[in-house]
C-alpha positions, 0 to 999 in steps of 0.5 A: 261928944266923940265919933268914930268917921272911918274914911273909904279907902277904894286903892287899888294894886293891878300887876301884869305879866307875860306868862308864855314864851315865844316859840323861838325862844327871843320873839313872838310872830304872827298869829302867836298867841301871847298870854298874860295873868293879871293879879288884881289885889285891894290894898283898901278897907273895904269890899269892892267890884274892879271892872279889868279891863285890856283893849288887846287882849282877845277876853272880854273885860271881867268882873271882879269882887274882893274882900277888903284888904286883909281877907281872904279873898282879897285878890284875883288872877286872871287870864288873858290873851292875845293874839300876834298881828301882823301891826304887832310885827311893823311895830316889831313889840307889842304893848299891852295895857290892862286897867282896875277901876272901882266906880268913881275912882281913877283907873290903874293901869299897869302895862306889858311890852313884848318883842315880836318880828317876821319870822325870819327878822328883820 
């Protein structure tokens, strides 16, 4: 007897990058908006729904359904924003982590860091 057992692979990839540029081309200042592009790719062999969370973003969590790897539509590109706060300026940076989570699996993080400072510098 032979049986064909196909194991589910729920691997995903999450890549986050900053797509905006500070107005002064060096660092972000209070109330300036940072824009992030998040690409979620299904690297697995089944269609799956991924919850994309960015606790530092101004937007709520997003759920995307991705076809299995290799099929059309096996990735999604999302946009998130963050308005620079006093705390960001005090820290002199904005650290922003987004995670993609498939039910029953560990979250997959992607982190970016952007410089923040007072308008006149320190």
